[in-house]
N, C-alpha and C positions, 0 to 999 in steps of 0.2 A: 044778749042783753048787754049793754054798755053801762058801766057804773062811772059816774063822774063825781069826783071828790071836790068838795068846795073847800078851798084853803082860806084860813082866817087871815086877817091883816097882819098878825104877828109873824106867821110863817112866810108870808110874802115879803115882809120887811127884812127878815133874816136872809131870805134868798137874794134879795136885792143887795144887801150888805155884803154877802159872800161874793157875789158877782163883781161888786165894786172893788173889794179887796183883791180878788184875782186879777182884775184889770190893772190896778195900781202896781201889783207885784210884777206883772209882765212888762210894765213900762218903766218902773223905777227900781233901783236897788240901793241899799245903804252899804257903803264900803268904809272900812277902818284903815286909815293911813298907817303904813309902817315905813320906816326909813326916813331919810332926810333930804331926798332929792328935790322936794318942793318947798323946803324952808327958805324964807320965813313965812310963806303964804300958808302952808299946811305943815303941821308937825306930827310926829308919831303919836298915835292915839286919837287924832282928830277923825271925826266921822263926816263923810260927805254923802249927799243925796245925788245919785247919778241917774239922769234920764237916758234910757237905753237908745242906741242908734246914733246916726250921724246927721239926721235931719236938723237943719238950722245951725250946724257947726260952723264956727267962724274963727279967724285968727284971733288969738289971745284967749280963747276958751281953754279951760282945763278939762282934760279928758282922761279916761281910764282905758288902757289898752292892754292887750295880751302881752305877757312878758316875752321878749325876743329870745331866740336861741343864742347862747353865748358866742358861738362861732359864726353862724350864718345870718344873725340878726333876724329881721322880719322877712327876708327873701324866702320865698317858697312856703311861707306859713299858710296853713289852711285857714279859711275864714272861721270866725268864732261860731259856735253852735248855740249860743245863748245861755249855756250853763255857767255859773259863777264859781261854785265850790270846786275845789280840787285842782286849781290851776294858779299860776302866778300872774300878777298884774303890775303894771306900771301906772303911775299918775304923773302926767306931764302937761305942759302948756303947748297949744298949737301955735306955731310961729309962721307956718306957710301952708296953704291949701294947694291941691293939685293945680298946676298952671301958674302959681305965684313964684316969683323969684325967691331963692333962699336968702334969708338974712345972713350977713357976714358971720354972725356968731355960730352958725351951723357948720361952717367950714366946707360947704359944698358949693359948687358953681352951677349956674344956670337956674332952671325952673324945677320945682317939685313936680314929679310925674303926675299925670291925671290919675285919680283914684287913690292917691296917697296924701299923707300929711307929714310935715316936718315938725318934730317935737323937741322941746327943750325943758329941762327941769329948771326951777327958779334958783336952785343951789348950783353954783359953778362946778361943783364936783359931781353933778348928776351924770348918769349914763343914759344917753338919749340918742337922737338922730346924729349927733356928732360921732358916735361910735357905731350905731346900727343902721344908719341911713334912713331914708324915708319909710314911714309906716303905712302899709296898705289900710285903706278905710275898713276893710273886712276884719281888721284886728282891733278896731275901736269898739269897746263895750258901750260907751256912751259919754255924755257931756255932764260935768259936774254942774249942778244947778244951785246948790247951797251947802253951807257948812251946817252940820248938826252938832248936838252936844258932844263934847269929847269924852272918851273913855278914860276914867281916872287912872293915873299912873302909866299911861301910854300902853296899856294892855288891851287886847281885844276882849270885847264883852263875851261872857260865857254864852255859848250858843249863838254868838253874834255873826256879823257879816265877815266875809273874807277880807283880808288886808291887802294893801297895795304898797 
């Protein structure tokens, strides 16, 4: 004998809401900015909504990428696994996509390799592709889609998102 339970509309609405929240969390993440590399555009304590992935990424977009190794940069870095907590992040502006010529400001000649992006911080003192070279697309967490409310005092919110 098979018993079929009939779910009420409230239970179905809660299930749909949970599914929608999971889908949003898998596509978007809120990041708190640390450091001054993107000043004046973003300041420490600013929070940004990031759409995960590189789909639709274009020159002049601001992206969040995995922090490069201080010695080897992004060379040889394994692609990101989707986890946000427990790792370092950079927030930078895309100045060249794979196949585009490097802008003079990057200090590299020729074209950005396919599958990579050239990144610069808006602050001239930023550590970016001028130091670490082109960033593999596999190191891009996602594209910043909007600024959110800032965290007061430049501090990360309690239990909040990782910083960059």
